KEBAVEX-43970 format. One record per residue: x, y, z of N, C-alpha, C in turn; chain. Coordinates in pm, whole numbers, plus 50000, padded with zeros to 5 digits. Layout:
BEGIN
<pt n_X="X" n_Y="Y" n_Z="Z" ca_X="X" ca_Y="Y" ca_Z="Z" c_X="X" c_Y="Y" c_Z="Z" ch="A"/>
...
# end
This chain:
BEGIN
<pt n_X="49058" n_Y="49628" n_Z="50227" ca_X="49106" ca_Y="49763" ca_Z="50230" c_X="49174" c_Y="49791" c_Z="50363" ch="A"/>
<pt n_X="49272" n_Y="49874" n_Z="50358" ca_X="49350" ca_Y="49904" ca_Z="50476" c_X="49352" c_Y="50056" c_Z="50497" ch="A"/>
<pt n_X="49303" n_Y="50104" n_Z="50613" ca_X="49301" ca_Y="50249" ca_Z="50633" c_X="49436" c_Y="50304" c_Z="50677" ch="A"/>
<pt n_X="49467" n_Y="50423" n_Z="50634" ca_X="49587" ca_Y="50494" ca_Z="50676" c_X="49540" c_Y="50621" c_Z="50745" ch="A"/>
<pt n_X="49584" n_Y="50643" n_Z="50867" ca_X="49545" ca_Y="50763" ca_Z="50940" c_X="49644" c_Y="50873" c_Z="50908" ch="A"/>
<pt n_X="49595" n_Y="50984" n_Z="50856" ca_X="49684" ca_Y="51094" ca_Z="50820" c_X="49694" c_Y="51193" c_Z="50935" ch="A"/>
<pt n_X="49784" n_Y="51288" n_Z="50923" ca_X="49809" ca_Y="51383" ca_Z="51031" c_X="49688" c_Y="51470" c_Z="51062" ch="A"/>
<pt n_X="49596" n_Y="51486" n_Z="50968" ca_X="49477" ca_Y="51566" ca_Z="50992" c_X="49362" c_Y="51481" c_Z="51043" ch="A"/>
<pt n_X="49391" n_Y="51358" n_Z="51079" ca_X="49294" ca_Y="51263" ca_Z="51132" c_X="49185" c_Y="51226" c_Z="51033" ch="A"/>
<pt n_X="49216" n_Y="51235" n_Z="50905" ca_X="49125" ca_Y="51182" ca_Z="50805" c_X="49177" c_Y="51045" c_Z="50764" ch="A"/>
<pt n_X="49091" n_Y="50963" n_Z="50716" ca_X="49130" ca_Y="50828" ca_Z="50679" c_X="49152" c_Y="50821" c_Z="50529" ch="A"/>
<pt n_X="49265" n_Y="50766" n_Z="50491" ca_X="49295" ca_Y="50737" ca_Z="50353" c_X="49291" c_Y="50585" c_Z="50339" ch="A"/>
<pt n_X="49230" n_Y="50536" n_Z="50234" ca_X="49210" ca_Y="50392" ca_Z="50218" c_X="49298" c_Y="50339" c_Z="50107" ch="A"/>
<pt n_X="49361" n_Y="50224" n_Z="50131" ca_X="49433" ca_Y="50155" ca_Z="50026" c_X="49355" c_Y="50031" c_Z="49990" ch="A"/>
<pt n_X="49354" n_Y="49997" n_Z="49863" ca_X="49288" ca_Y="49875" ca_Z="49821" c_X="49383" c_Y="49796" c_Z="49732" ch="A"/>
<pt n_X="49364" n_Y="49666" n_Z="49730" ca_X="49449" ca_Y="49578" ca_Z="49651" c_X="49361" c_Y="49504" c_Z="49553" ch="A"/>
<pt n_X="49394" n_Y="49511" n_Z="49427" ca_X="49319" ca_Y="49439" ca_Z="49325" c_X="49416" c_Y="49348" c_Z="49253" ch="A"/>
<pt n_X="49387" n_Y="49220" n_Z="49257" ca_X="49474" ca_Y="49121" ca_Z="49194" c_X="49401" c_Y="49058" c_Z="49077" ch="A"/>
<pt n_X="49467" n_Y="49060" n_Z="48961" ca_X="49413" ca_Y="48995" ca_Z="48843" c_X="49510" c_Y="48887" c_Z="48802" ch="A"/>
<pt n_X="49478" n_Y="48817" n_Z="48697" ca_X="49559" ca_Y="48703" ca_Z="48656" c_X="49706" c_Y="48736" c_Z="48638" ch="A"/>
<pt n_X="49738" n_Y="48842" n_Z="48567" ca_X="49878" ca_Y="48872" ca_Z="48537" c_X="49935" c_Y="48993" c_Z="48610" ch="A"/>
<pt n_X="49852" n_Y="49065" n_Z="48685" ca_X="49904" ca_Y="49182" ca_Z="48754" c_X="49820" c_Y="49212" c_Z="48878" ch="A"/>
<pt n_X="49878" n_Y="49290" n_Z="48966" ca_X="49806" ca_Y="49335" ca_Z="49085" c_X="49855" c_Y="49476" c_Z="49115" ch="A"/>
<pt n_X="49771" n_Y="49553" n_Z="49183" ca_X="49809" ca_Y="49690" ca_Z="49214" c_X="49745" c_Y="49733" c_Z="49345" ch="A"/>
<pt n_X="49816" n_Y="49820" n_Z="49416" ca_X="49764" ca_Y="49886" ca_Z="49534" c_X="49721" c_Y="50025" c_Z="49488" ch="A"/>
<pt n_X="49600" n_Y="50064" n_Z="49523" ca_X="49550" ca_Y="50196" ca_Z="49488" c_X="49526" c_Y="50274" c_Z="49616" ch="A"/>
<pt n_X="49574" n_Y="50397" n_Z="49621" ca_X="49556" ca_Y="50483" ca_Z="49738" c_X="49441" c_Y="50579" c_Z="49709" ch="A"/>
<pt n_X="49343" n_Y="50583" n_Z="49803" ca_X="49225" ca_Y="50670" ca_Z="49791" c_X="49229" c_Y="50770" c_Z="49905" ch="A"/>
<pt n_X="49227" n_Y="50899" n_Z="49875" ca_X="49230" ca_Y="51004" ca_Z="49977" c_X="49088" c_Y="51043" c_Z="50017" ch="A"/>
<pt n_X="49062" n_Y="51046" n_Z="50148" ca_X="48933" ca_Y="51090" ca_Z="50199" c_X="48924" c_Y="51241" c_Z="50182" ch="A"/>
<pt n_X="48824" n_Y="51286" n_Z="50107" ca_X="48806" ca_Y="51429" ca_Z="50084" c_X="48726" c_Y="51497" c_Z="50194" ch="A"/>
<pt n_X="48675" n_Y="51418" n_Z="50289" ca_X="48603" ca_Y="51474" ca_Z="50403" c_X="48457" c_Y="51505" c_Z="50375" ch="A"/>
<pt n_X="48410" n_Y="51473" n_Z="50256" ca_X="48271" ca_Y="51501" ca_Z="50221" c_X="48195" c_Y="51375" c_Z="50181" ch="A"/>
<pt n_X="48245" n_Y="51260" n_Z="50225" ca_X="48182" ca_Y="51133" ca_Z="50192" c_X="48233" c_Y="51072" c_Z="50063" ch="A"/>
<pt n_X="48333" n_Y="51134" n_Z="50002" ca_X="48388" ca_Y="51078" ca_Z="49879" c_X="48540" c_Y="51062" c_Z="49892" ch="A"/>
<pt n_X="48595" n_Y="50981" n_Z="49803" ca_X="48738" ca_Y="50951" ca_Z="49803" c_X="48796" c_Y="50983" c_Z="49666" ch="A"/>
<pt n_X="48914" n_Y="51041" n_Z="49664" ca_X="48986" ca_Y="51069" ca_Z="49541" c_X="49092" c_Y="50960" c_Z="49524" ch="A"/>
<pt n_X="49100" n_Y="50902" n_Z="49404" ca_X="49204" ca_Y="50805" ca_Z="49375" c_X="49332" c_Y="50882" c_Z="49349" ch="A"/>
<pt n_X="49436" n_Y="50856" n_Z="49429" ca_X="49562" ca_Y="50927" ca_Z="49415" c_X="49655" c_Y="50859" c_Z="49316" ch="A"/>
<pt n_X="49694" n_Y="50738" n_Z="49348" ca_X="49795" ca_Y="50670" ca_Z="49267" c_X="49773" c_Y="50520" c_Z="49271" ch="A"/>
<pt n_X="49817" n_Y="50455" n_Z="49165" ca_X="49812" ca_Y="50309" ca_Z="49155" c_X="49957" c_Y="50259" c_Z="49153" ch="A"/>
<pt n_X="49988" n_Y="50164" n_Z="49242" ca_X="50123" ca_Y="50109" ca_Z="49252" c_X="50119" c_Y="49961" c_Z="49215" ch="A"/>
<pt n_X="50193" n_Y="49924" n_Z="49112" ca_X="50198" ca_Y="49785" ca_Z="49069" c_X="50272" c_Y="49701" c_Z="49174" ch="A"/>
<pt n_X="50219" n_Y="49583" n_Z="49202" ca_X="50282" ca_Y="49488" ca_Z="49295" c_X="50282" c_Y="49351" c_Z="49230" ch="A"/>
<pt n_X="50335" n_Y="49251" n_Z="49298" ca_X="50345" ca_Y="49116" ca_Z="49243" c_X="50208" c_Y="49059" c_Z="49209" ch="A"/>
<pt n_X="50204" n_Y="48981" n_Z="49103" ca_X="50076" ca_Y="48927" ca_Z="49056" c_X="50011" c_Y="48832" c_Z="49155" ch="A"/>
<pt n_X="50087" n_Y="48776" n_Z="49248" ca_X="50030" ca_Y="48683" ca_Z="49346" c_X="49992" c_Y="48751" c_Z="49477" ch="A"/>
<pt n_X="49996" n_Y="48883" n_Z="49481" ca_X="49962" ca_Y="48957" ca_Z="49603" c_X="49815" c_Y="48938" c_Z="49636" ch="A"/>
<pt n_X="49788" n_Y="48916" n_Z="49765" ca_X="49648" ca_Y="48902" ca_Z="49806" c_X="49619" c_Y="48963" c_Z="49941" ch="A"/>
<pt n_X="49714" n_Y="49041" n_Z="49996" ca_X="49691" ca_Y="49106" ca_Z="50125" c_X="49771" c_Y="49235" c_Z="50132" ch="A"/>
<pt n_X="49712" n_Y="49335" n_Z="50198" ca_X="49779" ca_Y="49464" ca_Z="50216" c_X="49754" c_Y="49510" c_Z="50360" ch="A"/>
<pt n_X="49856" n_Y="49567" n_Z="50420" ca_X="49847" ca_Y="49622" ca_Z="50556" c_X="49915" c_Y="49758" c_Z="50557" ch="A"/>
<pt n_X="49887" n_Y="49833" n_Z="50660" ca_X="49953" ca_Y="49963" ca_Z="50675" c_X="50009" c_Y="49974" c_Z="50815" ch="A"/>
<pt n_X="50129" n_Y="50030" n_Z="50823" ca_X="50197" ca_Y="50049" ca_Z="50952" c_X="50315" c_Y="50143" c_Z="50930" ch="A"/>
<pt n_X="50362" n_Y="50203" n_Z="51037" ca_X="50480" ca_Y="50289" ca_Z="51029" c_X="50603" c_Y="50199" c_Z="51039" ch="A"/>
<pt n_X="50647" n_Y="50145" n_Z="50928" ca_X="50756" ca_Y="50049" ca_Z="50923" c_X="50891" c_Y="50111" c_Z="50961" ch="A"/>
<pt n_X="50916" n_Y="50235" n_Z="50919" ca_X="51047" ca_Y="50296" ca_Z="50939" c_X="51050" c_Y="50400" c_Z="51052" ch="A"/>
<pt n_X="50945" n_Y="50402" n_Z="51134" ca_X="50939" ca_Y="50490" ca_Z="51252" c_X="50961" c_Y="50638" c_Z="51220" ch="A"/>
<pt n_X="50910" n_Y="50684" n_Z="51106" ca_X="50923" ca_Y="50826" ca_Z="51072" c_X="50794" c_Y="50904" c_Z="51097" ch="A"/>
<pt n_X="50692" n_Y="50836" n_Z="51151" ca_X="50564" ca_Y="50901" ca_Z="51180" c_X="50464" c_Y="50895" c_Z="51066" ch="A"/>
<pt n_X="50504" n_Y="50844" n_Z="50950" ca_X="50415" ca_Y="50829" ca_Z="50835" c_X="50379" c_Y="50682" c_Z="50819" ch="A"/>
<pt n_X="50254" n_Y="50656" n_Z="50784" ca_X="50210" ca_Y="50518" ca_Z="50765" c_X="50253" c_Y="50468" c_Z="50628" ch="A"/>
<pt n_X="50321" n_Y="50354" n_Z="50626" ca_X="50370" ca_Y="50290" ca_Z="50505" c_X="50276" c_Y="50177" c_Z="50467" ch="A"/>
<pt n_X="50292" n_Y="50123" n_Z="50346" ca_X="50208" ca_Y="50014" ca_Z="50297" c_X="50294" c_Y="49889" c_Z="50282" ch="A"/>
<pt n_X="50242" n_Y="49776" n_Z="50329" ca_X="50310" ca_Y="49648" ca_Z="50317" c_X="50218" c_Y="49553" c_Z="50239" ch="A"/>
<pt n_X="50274" n_Y="49491" n_Z="50134" ca_X="50197" ca_Y="49401" ca_Z="50048" c_X="50270" c_Y="49268" c_Z="50038" ch="A"/>
<pt n_X="50196" n_Y="49158" n_Z="50057" ca_X="50261" ca_Y="49029" ca_Z="50035" c_X="50268" c_Y="49005" c_Z="49886" ch="A"/>
<pt n_X="50343" n_Y="48902" n_Z="49847" ca_X="50355" ca_Y="48883" ca_Z="49703" c_X="50415" c_Y="48751" c_Z="49664" ch="A"/>
<pt n_X="50510" n_Y="48760" n_Z="49576" ca_X="50569" ca_Y="48642" ca_Z="49516" c_X="50647" c_Y="48559" c_Z="49617" ch="A"/>
<pt n_X="50687" n_Y="48442" n_Z="49573" ca_X="50766" ca_Y="48350" ca_Z="49655" c_X="50904" c_Y="48339" c_Z="49592" ch="A"/>
<pt n_X="51007" n_Y="48347" n_Z="49677" ca_X="51144" ca_Y="48329" ca_Z="49630" c_X="51160" c_Y="48185" c_Z="49583" ch="A"/>
<pt n_X="51193" n_Y="48166" n_Z="49457" ca_X="51200" ca_Y="48031" ca_Z="49400" c_X="51307" c_Y="47947" c_Z="49468" ch="A"/>
<pt n_X="51422" n_Y="48005" n_Z="49499" ca_X="51532" ca_Y="47929" ca_Z="49558" c_X="51500" c_Y="47880" c_Z="49699" ch="A"/>
<pt n_X="51439" n_Y="47966" n_Z="49781" ca_X="51415" ca_Y="47930" ca_Z="49922" c_X="51270" c_Y="47893" c_Z="49951" ch="A"/>
<pt n_X="51179" n_Y="47922" n_Z="49858" ca_X="51035" ca_Y="47902" ca_Z="49877" c_X="50979" c_Y="47990" c_Z="49989" ch="A"/>
<pt n_X="51051" n_Y="48097" n_Z="50024" ca_X="51005" ca_Y="48192" ca_Z="50126" c_X="50919" c_Y="48298" c_Z="50060" ch="A"/>
<pt n_X="50812" n_Y="48339" n_Z="50128" ca_X="50729" ca_Y="48446" ca_Z="50073" c_X="50803" c_Y="48579" c_Z="50083" ch="A"/>
<pt n_X="50776" n_Y="48666" n_Z="49988" ca_X="50837" ca_Y="48799" ca_Z="49985" c_X="50729" c_Y="48904" c_Z="50012" ch="A"/>
<pt n_X="50769" n_Y="49015" n_Z="50068" ca_X="50678" ca_Y="49127" ca_Z="50087" c_X="50735" c_Y="49250" c_Z="50018" ch="A"/>
<pt n_X="50647" n_Y="49342" n_Z="49980" ca_X="50689" ca_Y="49469" ca_Z="49921" c_X="50646" c_Y="49579" c_Z="50016" ch="A"/>
<pt n_X="50739" n_Y="49666" n_Z="50048" ca_X="50709" ca_Y="49780" ca_Z="50134" c_X="50710" c_Y="49906" c_Z="50048" ch="A"/>
<pt n_X="50599" n_Y="49979" n_Z="50054" ca_X="50589" ca_Y="50108" ca_Z="49987" c_X="50603" c_Y="50215" c_Z="50095" ch="A"/>
<pt n_X="50716" n_Y="50285" n_Z="50095" ca_X="50746" ca_Y="50385" ca_Z="50197" c_X="50669" c_Y="50514" c_Z="50168" ch="A"/>
<pt n_X="50605" n_Y="50566" n_Z="50271" ca_X="50530" ca_Y="50690" ca_Z="50260" c_X="50629" c_Y="50806" c_Z="50247" ch="A"/>
<pt n_X="50617" n_Y="50884" n_Z="50140" ca_X="50705" ca_Y="50999" ca_Z="50118" c_X="50660" c_Y="51122" c_Z="50198" ch="A"/>
<pt n_X="50545" n_Y="51113" n_Z="50264" ca_X="50495" ca_Y="51224" ca_Z="50344" c_X="50418" c_Y="51329" c_Z="50266" ch="A"/>
<pt n_X="50400" n_Y="51305" n_Z="50136" ca_X="50328" ca_Y="51401" ca_Z="50052" c_X="50214" c_Y="51337" c_Z="49973" ch="A"/>
<pt n_X="50167" n_Y="51222" n_Z="50020" ca_X="50058" ca_Y="51153" ca_Z="49950" c_X="50105" c_Y="51053" c_Z="49849" ch="A"/>
<pt n_X="50238" n_Y="51036" n_Z="49835" ca_X="50292" ca_Y="50937" ca_Z="49744" c_X="50374" c_Y="50835" c_Z="49820" ch="A"/>
<pt n_X="50400" n_Y="50723" n_Z="49754" ca_X="50475" ca_Y="50614" ca_Z="49813" c_X="50582" c_Y="50569" c_Z="49715" ch="A"/>
<pt n_X="50691" n_Y="50512" n_Z="49768" ca_X="50800" ca_Y="50462" ca_Z="49684" c_X="50849" c_Y="50331" c_Z="49743" ch="A"/>
<pt n_X="50899" n_Y="50240" n_Z="49659" ca_X="50954" ca_Y="50115" ca_Z="49712" c_X="51064" c_Y="50142" c_Z="49811" ch="A"/>
<pt n_X="51062" n_Y="50072" n_Z="49924" ca_X="51166" ca_Y="50088" ca_Z="50026" c_X="51294" c_Y="50024" c_Z="49977" ch="A"/>
<pt n_X="51406" n_Y="50080" n_Z="50021" ca_X="51538" ca_Y="50026" ca_Z="49984" c_X="51563" c_Y="49895" c_Z="50053" ch="A"/>
# end
């Protein structure tokens, strides 16, 4: 799990679950009372096995980075960046 620090200094947790044919990143919002609300599930490559969080685009919001598939032509690993929209949701980066 990878924590995301929000502007109110609460921790939001992302988790990665990989199964045989699919994998997904799930964002859990800290409700501040010892419980977490599941916000959204984002599908990622089936070979994903690691997730990190960082401000990739320097906009002050923490983004999600997930490793994944391998480029068949070059054999280079690929990563997926989920850009923080600033409202609790994420979208694939351009």
